[in-house]
C-alpha positions as CSV (number, residue, x, y, z in Angstrom):
1,X,-60.1,134.2,78.6
2,X,-63.8,133.3,78.9
3,X,-64.6,129.7,78.0
4,X,-67.1,130.8,75.5
5,X,-64.4,132.8,73.7
6,X,-61.8,130.1,73.5
7,X,-60.7,129.3,70.0
8,X,-60.5,125.8,68.6
9,X,-57.4,126.2,66.4
10,X,-58.3,123.2,64.2
11,X,-61.7,124.6,63.5
12,X,-60.2,127.9,62.5
13,X,-57.8,126.2,60.2
14,X,-60.6,124.2,58.7
15,X,-62.7,127.3,58.1
16,X,-59.8,129.2,56.6
17,X,-59.2,126.2,54.3
18,X,-62.9,126.2,53.3
19,X,-62.9,129.9,52.7
20,X,-59.7,129.6,50.6
21,X,-61.3,126.7,48.6
22,X,-64.4,128.8,48.0
23,X,-62.3,131.7,46.7
24,X,-60.5,129.2,44.3
25,X,-63.8,127.9,43.0
26,X,-65.2,131.4,42.6
27,X,-62.0,132.5,40.8
28,X,-62.2,129.5,38.5
29,X,-65.8,130.0,37.6
30,X,-65.2,133.8,37.1
31,X,-62.3,133.2,34.8
32,X,-63.9,130.3,32.9
33,X,-65.1,131.3,29.4
34,X,-67.4,128.2,29.5
35,X,-69.0,129.1,32.8
36,X,-72.3,127.2,33.2
37,X,-75.3,127.6,35.4
38,X,-74.4,124.2,36.9
39,X,-71.0,125.6,38.0
40,X,-72.7,128.6,39.6
41,X,-75.3,126.3,41.3
42,X,-72.6,124.1,42.7
43,X,-70.8,127.1,44.1
44,X,-74.0,128.6,45.5
45,X,-74.9,125.2,47.2
46,X,-71.4,125.1,48.7
47,X,-71.7,128.6,50.0
48,X,-75.0,128.0,51.6
49,X,-73.9,124.8,53.5
50,X,-74.3,125.4,57.2
51,X,-71.2,125.1,59.3
52,X,-70.4,125.6,63.0
53,X,-67.8,128.3,63.6
54,X,-65.4,128.5,66.5
55,X,-66.5,132.1,67.1
56,X,-70.2,131.2,66.9
57,X,-70.8,133.2,70.1
58,X,-70.1,136.3,68.1
59,X,-72.6,135.3,65.5
60,X,-75.2,134.6,68.2
61,X,-74.5,137.8,70.0
62,X,-74.9,139.9,66.9
63,X,-77.4,137.6,65.2
64,X,-75.3,137.3,62.1
65,X,-76.8,135.5,59.2
66,X,-74.9,132.5,57.6
67,X,-73.8,134.8,54.7
68,X,-72.5,137.5,57.1
69,X,-70.5,134.7,58.8
70,X,-69.1,133.6,55.4
71,X,-68.1,137.2,54.7
72,X,-66.1,137.2,57.9
73,X,-64.4,133.9,57.1
74,X,-63.5,135.0,53.6
75,X,-62.0,138.1,55.1
76,X,-60.2,136.2,57.8
77,X,-58.7,133.9,55.1
78,X,-57.7,137.0,53.1
79,X,-55.9,138.4,56.2
80,X,-54.1,135.2,57.2
81,X,-53.6,133.1,54.1
82,X,-51.3,134.2,51.3
83,X,-53.0,132.0,48.7
84,X,-56.5,133.3,49.7
85,X,-55.2,136.9,49.4
86,X,-53.9,136.1,45.9
87,X,-57.2,134.5,44.9
88,X,-59.1,137.5,46.3
89,X,-56.9,139.9,44.2
90,X,-57.6,137.8,41.1
91,X,-61.3,138.3,41.7
92,X,-61.1,142.0,42.2
93,X,-62.0,143.9,39.1
94,X,-59.9,146.9,40.3
95,X,-56.3,147.0,41.2
96,X,-56.9,146.8,44.9
97,X,-54.9,145.0,47.7
98,X,-58.0,144.5,49.9
99,X,-61.2,142.9,48.9
100,X,-63.8,145.1,47.4
101,X,-67.5,145.0,48.4
102,X,-68.2,143.7,44.9
103,X,-65.7,140.8,45.2
104,X,-67.2,139.8,48.6
105,X,-70.7,139.9,47.1
106,X,-69.7,137.7,44.1
107,X,-67.9,135.2,46.3
108,X,-70.6,134.9,49.0
109,X,-73.8,135.7,47.2
110,X,-73.1,134.8,43.6
111,X,-72.8,136.9,40.4
112,X,-76.3,138.3,40.3
113,X,-77.2,141.4,42.3
114,X,-79.4,140.6,45.3
115,X,-81.1,142.5,48.0
116,X,-79.7,140.5,50.9
117,X,-76.1,141.2,49.7
118,X,-77.0,144.9,49.4
119,X,-78.4,145.0,53.0
120,X,-75.6,143.0,54.6
121,X,-72.7,144.6,52.9
122,X,-74.1,148.1,53.0
123,X,-73.3,150.9,55.5
124,X,-76.4,150.0,57.5
125,X,-75.5,146.3,57.6
126,X,-74.6,144.6,60.9
127,X,-71.0,143.9,59.9
128,X,-70.3,147.6,59.4
129,X,-72.6,149.0,62.1
130,X,-71.0,146.6,64.6
131,X,-67.5,147.6,63.6
132,X,-66.6,144.1,62.4
133,X,-65.5,145.3,59.0
134,X,-64.2,148.7,58.0
135,X,-64.0,150.7,54.8
136,X,-60.4,151.1,53.7
137,X,-61.0,153.1,50.5
138,X,-64.0,155.2,49.8
139,X,-65.6,155.4,46.4
140,X,-68.7,154.0,44.6
141,X,-70.3,151.4,46.9
142,X,-69.2,148.3,44.8
143,X,-65.6,149.5,44.5
144,X,-65.0,150.3,48.2
145,X,-62.4,148.1,49.7
146,X,-62.9,146.6,53.1
147,X,-60.9,145.0,55.9
148,X,-61.5,143.2,59.1
149,X,-61.5,145.3,62.2
150,X,-58.5,144.8,64.5
151,X,-60.8,143.4,67.3
152,X,-62.0,140.6,64.9
153,X,-58.3,139.8,64.1
154,X,-57.5,139.8,67.8
155,X,-60.4,137.4,68.4
156,X,-59.1,135.1,65.6
157,X,-55.6,135.1,67.0
158,X,-57.0,134.2,70.5
């Protein structure tokens, strides 16, 4: 394997843990009847914190934004971590096994609709055009379910 593609297992575990924690915070905020702007601001600040990823070469090659990288990490956590999968299902507004575009949007970009989310999660976004994520179930855009492409999972597994 090329040295640039080697995976630092500890970093992957750390990023999965972080993605799982973000899902937990998002689920708690979403289910809280006393949700405050401060809670949402704290989550948004956590989501926008810059991090170095073990697969940073992929982000550099495809020029992925920080939020597109977070989408990938949330989806990796969903694939590999049972508690992250459970938390994702809690956030889904539909009875879906995989994450919906709406769930990813709320976890990564916050509750309010935003143009960046629309562009990055849409059919013309880098994640879908580059084949990093795939639509599992068609339907209205926000209810479509998505999964990681097999090649991304292969990369994660080394």
